[in-house]
C-alpha positions in Angstrom: 100.7 133.2 86.5 103.7 134.2 88.8 106.4 131.1 89.1 106.3 129.5 92.6 109.7 130.2 94.4 110.8 127.5 97.7 112.9 129.5 100.6 116.0 128.1 100.5 116.5 127.6 104.2 113.2 125.6 105.1 112.0 125.0 101.7 107.6 126.2 102.5 107.1 128.3 99.4 106.9 132.1 99.4 103.6 133.9 98.2 104.5 136.5 95.4 105.7 140.3 96.8 106.6 138.1 100.2 109.9 137.1 102.2 113.3 138.5 101.5 115.5 138.2 98.3 119.3 138.0 99.0 121.8 138.7 95.6 125.2 137.0 97.5 128.6 139.4 95.1 128.7 135.7 93.4 125.8 137.2 91.8 123.1 134.1 93.3 120.0 135.1 94.1 118.9 133.6 97.9 115.0 133.9 98.9 113.7 133.6 102.3 110.6 133.2 103.4 111.5 135.4 106.5 113.8 137.3 108.7 113.9 133.9 110.4 115.1 132.3 108.2 117.4 134.6 106.6 119.5 135.3 110.4 120.1 131.1 110.5 121.5 131.0 107.1 123.0 133.7 106.4 124.1 134.9 110.0 124.3 132.4 112.1 125.5 130.2 109.3 123.0 126.9 111.0 122.6 123.1 108.5 118.9 123.3 108.3 119.5 119.5 108.4 119.7 120.2 112.3 117.1 122.7 112.8 113.9 121.1 114.2 110.9 123.6 112.7 112.7 123.1 108.9 110.5 120.9 106.7 112.2 117.7 105.9 112.3 116.0 102.6 111.4 112.9 101.5 114.5 110.8 99.8 
């Protein structure tokens, strides 16, 4: 059974075989559920706490 992974930006679960995997120069692996999350995090440097469509974690 594949391990459940979550989007680094919006924290939604990613099904096996879907989404984007981004490897930074230092070797850290980041997974994103869609190009929307990827562009928001990597290209636009948005803060996920300030976007309305991101799942807010209960603290």
